[in-house]
N, C-alpha and C positions, 0 to 999 in steps of 0.2 A: 331291817329297820334302819332308818337314816341315823347317822351319828349326829351329835349335837352341833359339831362344827363342820361337818362334811369332810371333804378330803379331796384326793386326786380324782379327776374326771375319768370315767371309763372311756374306752375307744368309741363305743356306740354314741355316747353323749358328744364326743368331739366331732363326730360326723354331723350331728344335728347343729352344733354350734357353727360349723363352717357354712351352713345354709341359712343362717340368720340374716334377716334384712336389717339394714341400717336406716332407722327412721329418726324422728326428732319431735321434741315437745317445745312448747312456748316459742313458736315461730322460728325454730331452729337453734335455740340457745342451749338445749339439752339433747345430747345424743342418746338414742334409745335403740339398742339391738334387741330384736324379738323374733320369734319363730315366723317363718313365711306363712302366708295365708294357706289354710288347710292343714297345717302341720302342728298346730298348737294354739293356745289361747293368746290373742293379741290385745294389747291395751286399748281401752275405749275411753270416752270422755268421763265416765264415772270416776276414774282414778284422779283426774285433775279436779273434778268437782269436790271430791273428798279432801284432797290436799289443801285446796283453797279454803274450804270450810274450816278445816282444822287450824289453818294458819291465820284466820281472820283476827284482826287486832283486838276486837272486843266483842262481847256477845251482842251488843246493840248495832254493830256495823254490818254492812253487806259483805259478801264473800271475798271479793277481790279488791276491796277499797283500801285496805290497810297495808302498811309496810312495817318492818321491824327495826329495832334500834341498832342491831349489829349488822354489818354488811353481809350480804349474801356471798356465797363463794365466788360468784362472778360479777359482783356489783359493789363497789366500795362507796356508793353514794346513797344506799338505802338507809335513810336515817329517820323517817317519820312514819307514823307517830311513835313515841317512845314505848317500847315493850321489850322485856327480856325474852329472848328466844327460849323455847323448850330445850332443856339440856339433853335428854335422851328420849328419842322416839322409837317405838317398836312398830314395824309394819308386818302384820300377821297375814300369812298367805300372800307373800309379797310378789310372787311371780317374777317377772324380770325387773321389778323394782320401781315401777312408774310412780307410785304414791310417795315412797320415801325419797326418791330423787327430786320430786316436785317440792317436798318439804324443805330439802336442802336449797333448792333454787329460790324458794320464797323466803328463806331466812328464818324458818319456823323451828329449826332444830340445829343443834351443834353436832349431834351424833345421831345416826339412824342405824338400828339393828333390823336387818331384813331377814324374816323367817320364812323359809319355803321348803316344803317337803320333797318336791320333785327336783331331780338332779339338774336337768337341762336349764329350766328357768333360773335356778339358783346360780348356776355358772354364768348365765347371761346377766344376772344382777351384778355379779362381781365384775364382769366385763364392762358393764355400764358405769359402775363407779370409777373404774380405771379410765375409761374413755372420756369422762367428764372432768378428770383431774381431782376426784374426790375420794381417792382410795383411803386416806386417813380419816375421813369423816363417816365411814360406814363399815359395818360388819355384816357379813352374810352368813347365816346359819342354815345349812342344809339339814333340816330337822323337822320333826313334828312339833306343832305349836304347843302341844300338851307337855312334851319333854322340856321345852324351853321355859315354859311358865313355871314348872316345878323347880327348875334349877335357878331361876332368876326372879323369884318373887319380890315384888315391890320395887324393882329397879327402874321402871319407866315413869317419866313425867307426862308422856303422851303415848297412847296406843291408837293406831289407825288400822282399819280393817275394811277391805272390800271383799267380803266373804263369798263363797259359792252361793249362788242364788237358788239353786235347785237341790232339794233334799232327795236323798236316795229313795226311789220308789214313787216319786211325785212328778217326774217328768223325764224327758229324753234329751240328750245332748250328743253332739258329734263325738265319736270315740277319741279323736285327737284332743278334745277339750274337756273330757269327762272329769279328770282329776282337778282341773281348775274351776269348773262350773258346778260340780256336784259335791255336796258335803253337808255336814250337820252344823247348823248355826250355833247351837248351845256349846259346842266344842270351842269355837272361836270366842264366844262371849266369856266362858269360864276362864280361858287362857288370858284374855284381856284383863279380867278382874284380878287374877293372880299377879300379873305383871305390874298392874297399876299401883303406884305409890299412894300415900295417904291423900294427897291432893291432886292426883293425876287426872287427866281428862282422857276419856275413851270416845273415839269418833268412828262411827260406822256409816256406810252407805248401803241401802237395802231397798228392794222394790216397795213402792208405796202401798201396793195392795196387801203386802205382808207386814205392814208397820206394826200391827198388833202383836204379831209373833216376835218381832224384834224387841218391842218394849217388854213383853212378858219374859223373854229370855234375859233381858237386863235385870228386871225385878227379881228373878230367881237367884241372881248372883249379888243382890244388894246394890245394884246400879240404878240410878234414876235419871231420866232425861232432863237436861237443863237447858238445852238449846236445840232448835230444830228448824230445818228449812226443806220445803217441798220443791221438787224440780219438775216443771211441765214442759213437754215437747213444744206445744203451742199455747197461746193464751186461753183457748177453749178446751184444751185436752185435759183429761184427768191427770193427776200427778203421776209421774213415771217412777221416780225414786225419791226416797227420803234420806236426808242427811241429819244425823242425830248425834249430839254430844251428850254423854252421860258421865256422872260422877258417883262415887260412893257417898252415902250419907242420907240425909232426910229427903222426904218427898217434897214436891212443890218447887216453885221458882223456875218453872219452864218458860223460856222465851221462844216464841214462835216468830221467826223472821219472815219478812215478805217473801213471796214465792220467787223462784228464779225461772224465767221463761227462756227456752233455748232458741226457738225460731219464731219469727213473725213475718208474715208476707213472703214466705219462702227464703228468708235470710236469717243468719244468726243475729240475735239481738245484740245491741252494743255491749251489754254486760258480759255475755258469753264470749264475744269477740275479744274484749279486753282480757278476759281470763285465759283464753287459749293462746293469745299472743303475748301475754304478760306485759301489756302496755300500761302506762300510767293513766 
């Protein structure tokens, strides 16, 4: 069983860490070490979509159109529109930390707690914090999300989660990605609810065709969708994933934002291009 705070890396993990590739997010402004292809789960665009959705300046705005009132770790000029950044964000099933790192880059959190049960991704998340100069802004917990949730109830002002999309027994994944891509959704939703403070936001990204399952899992924990955006690969394609923000409390008040289209005429759309490059 993983300890709550993790600890020294084993020799086997050190071998895997030495093979990590050095990649980047946001046009090169964020360093990202992750497993080489075929050796583990690698970050995809869903992580950035989730971070941008969670960081959006207000429910009525698009995903990448807002900035925060406090400077980002790497940008002292991010001043508009006014909004107090989230104090403590928890990234559940964080992997190598792409979502939480993106929250820091977007100025949406002052502190991020990365929770990851697998040793090698957790170690890479620590390495990524150090590589970006954000060691003091993040805490990596090599732990089961259930253990962390029980120990830290109500501490989060924002919980983000890009959970495993495949439930055990419902699909097949590559052995090297099994732990990252296969898991029980209700486990992550329950943990998010326990961590979430009284007015905290809980943001998930999940396959659009399983949206009903996500909303049912939220409702079972007393969470209700308040903001939603569907992401389409092309203008005529069915929605690929859903981005959903939920909060504890009463039903109703759901804002459904305009859809985000990723590609048109074989190219990234202007909005996705801005999001990936983090351009104004």
